[in-house]
N, C-alpha and C positions, 0 to 999 in steps of 0.2 A: 503494499500499499504506500501510495506516494502521494505529494501534492495536497491539495484542499482536502482529501479524505482523512489524510493523517491528522492534519490540525484539528478538523471535526471531531475525530474519533478523541483526540488528547482533551479538547475542549469538553466534550460530554462527560469526561469522567471527573472534571476539575469544576472549571468556571460555570459550566452550564447546569450542573447537577440541581442547583435550588430551582432552576427555572423550569426543569424538565419533571422534577418531582412535584411543582406546584400545578402542573397541568393535569386535568381530571381524568383523563383515558390516552390509550394508546393511540387514538386518530389524531388526538391535538397535538401529541407529542411528535408523531412523525410529521404532520404539517409543519410545526415550529420547526424542527431539523431539517426539513427541505428548504423551508424559507431560510432558514440561517446558512445552509450550505450554498444557495444561490449569492447570498450577500459576500460570504467569503471568497466564492468564484469570481465576483466582480471586483474585489478588494486585493486579492493577492494573485498577480499575474504569474504562472508558470515560467521557470527558467527555460532555455533552450532543452535541457536534458529532462523536462517534464516535472522537477521538484520545483518546490515553493518554499522561498525563505519566509519564516514566520518570526519576525523581530518581536521581542518582549524585551521589557527592562527586568533586568535582575539586580538584586540586591546582596551583596556580599559582605558579611561583617566578621570580623575578627575580634573576639573578646579576650583579654587578659587581664590577670587578677594580680 
């Protein structure tokens, strides 16, 4: 799996979990995921190799005592 499908799969297990859980049935969840996948497709253009870069901010902390 590559491209937008990979991003969608990752988001379904993380950031979209609250939204998917709040929907009342599988039909609503499917429609939401399909609409969201379309938005991802429009927002992230595949590279020549078919992969899609998904930039997101990371916060790295180092704690010392």
